C-alpha positions as CSV (number, residue, x, y, z in Angstrom):
1,M,192.7,97.3,79.2
2,K,191.1,99.0,82.2
3,T,190.0,101.9,80.0
4,L,188.3,99.5,77.6
5,T,186.4,97.8,80.5
6,I,185.2,101.2,81.8
7,L,184.1,102.2,78.2
8,V,182.2,99.0,77.7
9,A,180.5,99.3,81.1
10,A,179.5,102.9,80.4
11,L,178.1,101.8,77.0
12,V,176.1,99.0,78.6
13,V,174.7,101.4,81.3
14,T,173.8,104.0,78.6
15,L,172.0,101.3,76.6
16,V,170.0,100.1,79.6
17,L,169.0,103.6,80.7
18,N,168.1,104.7,77.2
19,G,166.3,101.4,76.3
20,P,163.0,101.3,74.5
21,I,160.1,103.0,76.2
22,Q,157.3,100.5,77.0
23,S,154.0,101.1,75.3
24,F,150.9,100.2,77.2
25,A,148.6,100.5,74.1
26,D,146.9,97.2,73.2
27,P,147.8,96.3,69.7
28,Q,144.7,94.1,69.4
29,L,142.5,97.2,70.0
30,D,144.4,99.1,67.3
31,T,143.8,96.2,64.9
32,L,140.1,96.2,65.7
33,V,139.9,100.0,65.1
34,N,141.8,99.6,61.8
35,I,139.5,96.8,60.6
36,A,136.3,98.6,61.5
37,T,137.5,101.9,60.0
38,Q,138.5,100.2,56.7
39,A,135.2,98.4,56.5
40,R,133.4,101.7,57.1
41,N,135.4,103.5,54.4
42,N,134.9,100.7,51.9
43,L,131.2,100.5,52.5
44,N,130.9,104.3,52.3
45,I,132.4,104.2,48.8
46,S,130.1,101.4,47.8
47,I,127.0,103.3,49.1
48,S,128.1,106.5,47.4
49,Q,128.1,104.6,44.1
50,I,124.4,103.5,44.5
51,P,122.2,106.2,42.9
52,N,119.2,105.7,45.1
53,A,120.4,104.0,48.3
54,S,117.4,103.2,50.5
55,N,117.0,104.8,53.9
56,E,117.4,101.4,55.5
57,I,120.9,101.0,54.0
58,I,121.9,104.5,55.0
59,S,120.5,104.0,58.5
60,L,122.4,100.6,59.0
61,Y,125.6,102.2,57.7
62,K,125.2,105.1,60.1
63,Q,124.6,102.8,63.1
64,G,127.8,100.8,62.1
65,S,129.7,104.1,61.8
66,D,128.5,105.2,65.2
67,E,129.7,101.9,66.6
68,T,133.0,102.4,65.0
69,D,133.3,105.8,66.6
70,A,132.4,104.2,70.0
71,L,135.0,101.5,69.3
72,T,137.7,104.2,68.8
73,A,136.7,105.9,72.0
74,A,136.8,102.6,74.0
75,A,140.2,101.7,72.5
76,S,141.6,105.1,73.5
77,A,140.4,104.5,77.0
78,Q,141.8,100.9,76.9
79,N,138.4,99.5,77.7
80,V,138.9,96.1,76.1
81,T,135.5,94.6,76.8
82,S,133.6,97.6,75.5
83,A,135.8,97.9,72.5
84,K,135.2,94.3,71.5
85,Q,131.4,94.7,71.9
86,H,131.5,97.9,69.7
87,F,133.6,96.1,67.1
88,L,131.2,93.2,66.9
89,A,128.2,95.5,66.7
90,A,129.9,97.6,63.9
91,M,130.8,94.5,61.9
92,N,127.2,93.2,62.3
93,F,125.8,96.5,61.0
94,F,128.3,96.6,58.1
95,K,127.6,93.0,57.1
96,T,123.8,93.6,57.2
97,T,124.3,96.8,55.2
98,N,126.5,95.0,52.6
99,D,124.0,92.1,52.3
């Protein structure tokens, strides 16, 4: 019985010491990056199917793409405020481009 108690205690200590490693990444920022990236990719496909896309459309798309890159950089730096601003700007450019 004493051996079983020692074995269980050793197992508990092992589980506590080898527990999950905490992640400090903000899942909300990852979600924003994924949404903006998917919007950029989908809009890129749509624009590529337009034979004579205007310079205005291409310019708006590029600005949204640049904001998406800035969002990715802000998310990597865990700068929540900046990431949200870049996300909103990117979505605004993509919506205007799509309209």
